[in-house]
ZAMARGU-4260 file (C-alpha; in steps of 0.2 Angstrom, whole numbers, plus 5000, padded with zeros to 4 digits):
<rodrens>
0) 4831/5040/4920 | 4846/5029/4920 | 4861/5038/4927 | 4875/5044/4916 | 4892/5036/4916
5) 4908/5047/4916 | 4925/5039/4912 | 4941/5049/4917 | 4955/5044/4906 | 4972/5050/4902
10) 4978/5050/4884 | 4990/5036/4880 | 5005/5047/4879 | 5022/5039/4884 | 5028/5046/4900
15) 5011/5053/4904 | 5000/5038/4906 | 5002/5024/4919 | 5017/5032/4926 | 5018/5020/4941
20) 5021/5006/4929 | 5034/5014/4919 | 5049/5008/4930 | 5043/4990/4927 | 5038/4990/4908
25) 5044/5007/4901 | 5035/5022/4894 | 5029/5015/4878 | 5021/4999/4885 | 5013/5009/4899
30) 5005/5020/4886 | 4999/5005/4876 | 4991/4997/4892 | 4982/5014/4895 | 4975/5014/4877
35) 4969/4996/4880 | 4961/4999/4897 | 4952/5015/4891 | 4944/5005/4876 | 4939/4991/4888
40) 4931/5004/4900 | 4922/5012/4886 | 4916/4996/4879 | 4909/4990/4896 | 4901/5007/4900
45) 4892/5007/4883 | 4887/4989/4885 | 4878/4993/4902 | 4865/5002/4892 | 4862/5015/4905
50) 4862/5034/4902 | 4874/5044/4892 | 4893/5040/4892 | 4906/5053/4893 | 4924/5051/4891
55) 4933/5065/4901 | 4950/5067/4893 | 4967/5073/4900 | 4976/5083/4895 | 4962/5087/4881
60) 4951/5078/4868 | 4963/5079/4853 | 4972/5063/4855 | 4969/5051/4841 | 4964/5036/4852
65) 4950/5047/4860 | 4944/5052/4843 | 4944/5034/4837 | 4934/5029/4852 | 4921/5043/4849
70) 4920/5037/4831 | 4916/5019/4835 | 4906/5021/4851 | 4891/5032/4856 | 4901/5043/4868
75) 4904/5061/4871 | 4922/5068/4873 | 4925/5082/4886 | 4941/5089/4893 | 4945/5086/4911
80) 4944/5102/4922 | 4960/5108/4931 | 4963/5103/4949 | 4966/5087/4958 | 4957/5071/4956
85) 4943/5076/4967 | 4939/5092/4957 | 4940/5082/4941 | 4928/5069/4948 | 4916/5082/4955
90) 4915/5090/4938 | 4912/5074/4929 | 4899/5069/4941 | 4889/5084/4936 | 4871/5084/4943
95) 4873/5065/4947 | 4878/5049/4939 | 4892/5036/4940 | 4911/5040/4939 | 4924/5027/4935
100) 4942/5027/4929 | 4951/5016/4916 | 4961/5006/4929 | 4949/4992/4933 | 4948/4979/4919
105) 4936/4968/4931 | 4922/4980/4928 | 4907/4972/4919 | 4891/4980/4913 | 4882/4971/4927
110) 4893/4980/4940 | 4888/4997/4932 | 4869/4991/4932 | 4870/4986/4950 | 4877/5003/4955
115) 4864/5012/4945 | 4850/5002/4953 | 4858/5006/4970 | 4855/5025/4967 | 4837/5023/4966
120) 4837/5021/4985 | 4854/5028/4990 | 4862/5045/4989 | 4879/5037/4986 | 4886/5021/4979
125) 4904/5015/4980 | 4913/5000/4973 | 4929/4999/4984 | 4946/4995/4977 | 4956/4981/4985
130) 4970/4993/4988 | 4960/5005/4999 | 4952/5017/4987 | 4937/5015/4976 | 4935/5011/4957
135) 4917/5018/4956 | 4908/5032/4965 | 4890/5037/4960 | 4878/5050/4967 | 4861/5056/4964
140) 4866/5074/4967 | 4882/5084/4967 | 4892/5080/4983 | 4907/5092/4985 | 4910/5087/5003
145) 4916/5069/4997 | 4929/5076/4985 | 4937/5092/4992 | 4954/5091/5002 | 4956/5072/5000
150) 4974/5065/4999 | 4971/5054/4984 | 4981/5039/4979 | 4983/5032/4997 | 4976/5017/5006
155) 4965/5028/5017 | 4954/5036/5003 | 4940/5023/5005 | 4940/5025/5024 | 4940/5044/5023
160) 4926/5044/5011 | 4915/5033/5022 | 4918/5045/5036 | 4913/5060/5025 | 4897/5050/5020
165) 4892/5048/5038 | 4896/5066/5043 | 4885/5072/5028 | 4871/5060/5034 | 4871/5052/5016
170) 4864/5035/5013 | 4877/5024/5004 | 4878/5007/4996 | 4894/4998/4994 | 4896/4984/4981
175) 4909/4970/4982 | 4927/4976/4980 | 4936/4975/4963 | 4954/4977/4959 | 4963/4990/4948
180) 4980/4990/4939 | 4993/5001/4948 | 5008/4989/4952 | 5018/4975/4945 | 5008/4963/4955
185) 4992/4970/4947 | 5000/4968/4930 | 5004/4950/4933 | 4986/4948/4938 | 4980/4956/4922
190) 4991/4944/4912 | 4982/4929/4921 | 4964/4935/4921 | 4963/4947/4905 | 4977/4940/4893
195) 4969/4950/4879 | 4973/4966/4888 | 4990/4961/4894 | 5006/4968/4886 | 5015/4951/4883
</rodrens>
């Protein structure tokens, strides 16, 4: 069985999405970027041709952009659970699979296929983010110990996750790092490397 793919996405609501970029581009442009990045993530996940693809929506599944994606792609919409990022990822992981966000335009179907293949031998697979977090985590079974009590959004997330993997005696595979869109510098990189997604 190919692992399922869970995508955690915020609705592209001005003031709610991509808040770290609002000082640079404004609320409306940040929401537009969120919508484009979400569609890109869904397109990539479906193209990987693995297991089912679920878009985990925040604050709920009612936004028109989510409904549009569900009409155009073979995906399921679910509402994200309450709690911090760890609780939401653990719920999305379910009995096992791959979890990604929408902030990594560099994802290709091949990255997801490589991660899925790694789970045939490993308990956990990670694609680190260049900023010290990770852009993908996958597991063959639920791993609450990897998610609870983590300080998210910091440069130490990956290092702390590695420590927990070791403490739990889990076999892990890491794939080459990718980058995500969180800062003005990332936005400039997006404009260079993925002009079709850029705001300008």
